[in-house]
C-alpha distance (Angstrom), angle and dihedral (degrees) to the residues before:
residue distance angle dihedral
M1 . . .
P2 3.83 . .
E3 3.77 116.4 .
N4 3.79 121.7 -107.8
R5 3.79 99.9 -102.2
V6 3.79 118.2 -148.3
P7 3.82 119.7 -153.2
R8 3.80 121.4 -138.5
R9 3.77 120.2 -149.6
R10 3.78 112.6 -113.5
R11 3.78 137.4 -163.4
F12 3.78 114.6 -134.6
L13 3.80 133.5 -170.6
V14 3.80 118.8 -151.7
C15 3.80 138.8 169.6
E16 3.80 125.1 -139.8
P17 3.85 111.3 -116.6
R18 3.79 93.3 -129.6
H19 3.82 91.4 135.5
F20 3.81 98.1 30.0
A21 3.81 114.2 143.2
V22 3.78 140.9 134.8
Q23 3.80 101.9 -111.2
Y24 3.82 99.3 151.0
A25 3.81 138.1 15.6
I26 3.81 119.0 -117.2
N27 3.82 99.4 148.6
P28 3.84 135.4 32.2
W29 3.80 92.9 -98.2
M30 3.79 95.1 60.1
S31 3.79 123.3 90.5
T32 3.77 124.5 161.4
G33 3.80 86.5 -146.9
R34 3.81 90.8 69.6
P35 3.81 106.5 77.2
V36 3.79 119.0 -150.2
D37 3.79 120.8 -123.4
V38 3.80 96.8 -137.5
I39 3.81 94.6 -170.4
R40 3.80 90.8 53.0
A41 3.80 90.5 45.9
L42 3.80 90.8 52.4
D43 3.81 90.9 49.9
Q44 3.80 92.8 48.6
W45 3.79 92.4 47.1
Q46 3.82 91.1 49.7
A47 3.81 89.7 50.6
L48 3.82 88.9 56.1
V49 3.81 92.1 49.7
D50 3.81 90.3 47.7
A51 3.82 91.1 49.9
Y52 3.80 91.6 52.5
R53 3.78 92.6 49.6
A54 3.81 92.5 44.8
H55 3.81 87.5 58.7
G56 3.80 93.6 51.2
H57 3.79 101.1 -97.9
T58 3.80 126.2 138.2
V59 3.80 116.7 -122.1
D60 3.81 123.5 -163.0
T61 3.79 124.2 -175.9
V62 3.78 134.7 -144.8
A63 3.80 116.9 -153.1
P64 3.84 115.0 -105.1
V65 3.79 117.2 -119.1
P66 3.84 122.3 -140.6
G67 3.78 112.4 -114.1
L68 3.82 94.0 31.2
P69 3.82 102.9 93.0
D70 3.82 94.7 170.7
M71 3.79 95.6 51.1
V72 3.82 88.0 104.4
F73 3.82 86.6 75.2
A74 3.79 93.3 83.2
A75 3.81 95.6 168.7
N76 3.80 92.0 69.5
C77 3.79 95.1 58.3
A78 3.81 102.0 68.2
V79 3.78 146.9 -16.9
V80 3.81 120.3 -131.0
V81 3.81 123.4 -157.5
E82 3.82 121.6 173.6
G83 3.78 91.8 -20.0
R84 3.81 95.9 -50.6
V85 3.79 118.2 117.6
L86 3.78 126.7 -149.8
G87 3.78 107.0 -169.1
S88 3.79 128.8 -152.1
H89 3.78 137.9 -94.8
F90 3.79 104.3 -167.9
H91 3.78 124.3 -141.1
A92 3.82 91.1 -141.2
P93 3.83 115.2 65.5
E94 3.81 89.1 -145.1
R95 3.82 90.8 69.3
R96 3.80 102.4 41.5
G97 3.80 94.3 95.7
E98 3.80 89.7 64.7
S99 3.81 90.5 69.3
V100 3.78 91.7 61.1
A101 3.79 93.7 54.9
Y102 3.80 95.2 46.2
E103 3.79 95.6 44.3
A104 3.81 89.0 50.4
W105 3.82 90.0 52.7
F106 3.79 92.6 51.4
K107 3.81 92.9 47.1
T108 3.80 90.7 49.9
E109 3.82 87.9 52.6
G110 3.81 90.1 54.0
F111 3.80 100.5 -105.1
E112 3.78 125.8 144.6
V113 3.80 106.3 -115.4
Q114 3.79 130.9 -167.1
H115 3.78 121.7 -171.3
P116 3.82 109.8 -142.6
G117 3.76 121.9 -121.1
A118 3.80 94.3 -150.8
V119 3.81 128.8 57.8
C120 3.78 103.2 -77.2
E121 3.81 127.3 164.2
G122 3.79 102.9 -165.8
E123 3.77 120.3 -129.4
G124 3.76 88.6 -7.2
D125 3.80 86.6 82.5
L126 3.82 105.7 5.3
V127 3.79 108.9 71.3
P128 3.84 117.2 179.3
A129 3.80 107.4 -140.9
G130 3.78 112.2 178.4
R131 3.81 109.3 -83.3
W132 3.80 95.5 14.8
I133 3.79 145.8 19.8
L134 3.79 118.4 -108.5
A135 3.80 108.4 -144.2
G136 3.79 128.4 -162.8
T137 3.78 126.7 -151.6
G138 3.78 136.9 164.8
F139 3.80 102.9 85.1
R140 3.81 110.4 26.3
T141 3.82 123.8 -3.4
T142 3.82 112.8 56.0
P143 3.82 128.8 -135.7
E144 3.81 87.3 -113.8
A145 3.81 88.0 64.1
H146 3.81 89.5 52.9
R147 3.79 89.4 57.9
E148 3.79 90.7 45.3
A149 3.81 91.2 52.5
Q150 3.79 92.0 50.4
E151 3.79 92.0 51.4
F152 3.80 92.7 46.7
F153 3.79 98.8 45.4
G154 3.80 99.8 29.2
V155 3.81 88.6 -135.4
P156 3.83 124.0 126.1
V157 3.80 111.0 -100.2
I158 3.79 119.9 -152.5
S159 3.81 114.3 -157.8
L160 3.81 119.1 -141.2
T161 3.80 124.0 -175.0
L162 3.80 119.3 -136.3
V163 3.81 116.6 -151.6
D164 3.82 106.8 174.5
P165 3.83 114.6 78.4
Y166 3.81 91.4 -148.1
F167 3.80 86.0 65.9
Y168 3.77 96.9 47.5
H169 3.81 94.9 152.6
L170 3.80 125.9 48.2
D171 3.81 90.5 -124.0
T172 3.80 90.2 64.4
A173 3.83 91.2 57.2
L174 3.82 103.9 34.1
F175 3.78 140.7 22.9
V176 3.78 133.9 -174.6
L177 3.79 115.6 -112.2
D178 3.81 97.5 -173.7
E179 3.80 140.0 -37.6
E180 3.80 91.7 -60.4
N181 3.80 109.4 32.6
V182 3.80 146.7 42.6
A183 3.79 141.2 -169.1
Y184 3.81 119.3 -133.0
Y185 3.80 147.6 158.5
P186 3.83 109.3 -118.9
G187 3.81 95.1 -155.9
A188 3.80 91.1 67.3
F189 3.81 91.6 66.1
S190 3.79 138.3 70.2
P191 3.82 116.0 -105.7
G192 3.79 93.0 -103.3
S193 3.79 92.7 48.4
R194 3.80 90.2 50.7
E195 3.80 88.6 54.8
V196 3.80 90.5 50.6
L197 3.80 91.5 51.9
E198 3.81 91.3 47.4
R199 3.81 90.0 53.6
L200 3.79 95.1 45.4
Y201 3.80 96.8 41.3
P202 3.81 112.0 27.4
H203 3.81 89.8 163.1
A204 3.80 97.4 45.6
V205 3.78 120.6 143.5
I206 3.81 105.7 -112.0
A207 3.80 119.8 -146.4
T208 3.80 128.9 -154.5
R209 3.79 122.0 -123.8
E210 3.82 88.3 -109.8
D211 3.79 92.2 58.2
A212 3.80 91.1 43.3
M213 3.81 90.8 51.8
A214 3.83 87.9 51.5
F215 3.85 87.5 59.0
G216 3.80 90.3 -109.2
L217 3.80 90.6 144.1
N218 3.79 93.2 50.5
S219 3.79 85.9 81.2
V220 3.80 137.1 129.1
S221 3.80 122.9 -135.2
D222 3.80 127.6 -169.0
G223 3.80 90.9 -166.5
R224 3.80 93.9 -85.8
N225 3.79 110.8 24.1
V226 3.81 115.9 59.7
F227 3.81 116.1 -160.3
I228 3.78 100.4 -149.4
S229 3.79 143.3 166.8
P230 3.83 110.5 -93.2
G231 3.81 88.3 -135.5
A232 3.82 91.8 69.1
G233 3.79 96.5 76.2
E234 3.80 99.4 150.9
L235 3.80 91.7 49.7
A236 3.81 90.8 48.3
D237 3.81 89.2 53.5
R238 3.81 91.1 51.0
L239 3.79 91.0 49.8
S240 3.80 91.0 49.9
G241 3.79 89.2 51.9
C242 3.81 88.7 55.7
G243 3.81 93.3 52.3
Y244 3.81 99.6 -97.4
V245 3.79 122.4 128.0
P246 3.82 114.7 -130.5
V247 3.81 114.3 -142.7
P248 3.83 106.4 -166.0
V249 3.81 114.9 -144.8
D250 3.80 119.6 174.7
L251 3.81 112.4 -136.9
S252 3.80 94.7 156.5
E253 3.80 93.5 135.9
F254 3.80 88.2 64.9
H255 3.79 91.9 52.3
K256 3.82 86.1 76.6
A257 3.80 86.8 72.4
G258 3.80 95.5 39.5
G259 3.80 96.3 -99.9
G260 3.76 140.8 113.1
I261 3.79 143.2 161.4
K262 3.80 99.1 -36.7
C263 3.79 93.6 41.0
C264 3.81 87.7 59.3
T265 3.80 93.0 48.5
Q266 3.80 128.8 75.7
E267 3.83 113.1 -172.6
I268 3.78 116.2 -143.6
R269 3.81 105.7 -149.3
E270 3.78 106.4 -167.2
T271 3.79 127.5 -167.5
R272 3.76 110.7 -73.3
S273 3.79 118.0 -129.2
């Protein structure tokens, strides 16, 4: 029988896609020949915000900046653990201005912020998972950033190597379900990293490539409710069978830039009392 899952209220930071567009190509999903429907993107993004709030979560917003079309992907701009913020140093020069805006927001809100020295793309590759941080490398964030994160947060960091360019960030290939478990697509990882995940999470929810390509693993879980792409039907069924509640939210317009629900969502993990 599935366990009785208990949701935990979260605080999220998002950025309105007012300037969202595909103006360059830095991953296999992006093509400047695929125009963005900005009105549809705004509607989809608002539906995500409304879904979070309907489930009791707090949503803060950072103001979008003209000339930064990917700023909507809030997860890439920092990672927050117990109220401490490690910012981002993007691999692509086109995105580096986003770090300035997000770090300024966090400082204004009173957070301690450190700008990384190594290439580091926030929650795109640094995924807090209970007792440790799972950390992706291979395409964007470097192993040096993993070490930097461990020193800054004082939390064990477990490095995982990504090998499929369609899953260029860890948060496109894996998401945290709760303090004890994850869902992931094994084919996105090197053989050794797959073995690590099998050891750490023997009861993980395993996704197919089809569900991964539908951005099913770019999801957000509050421990019970899983905000997930409606295109990942088989994965949603597996989650339901494990006692989670899928909440479909269509962010297909953002898939044109290689992003989805989690990419648009920065979690602010404050110090627990």
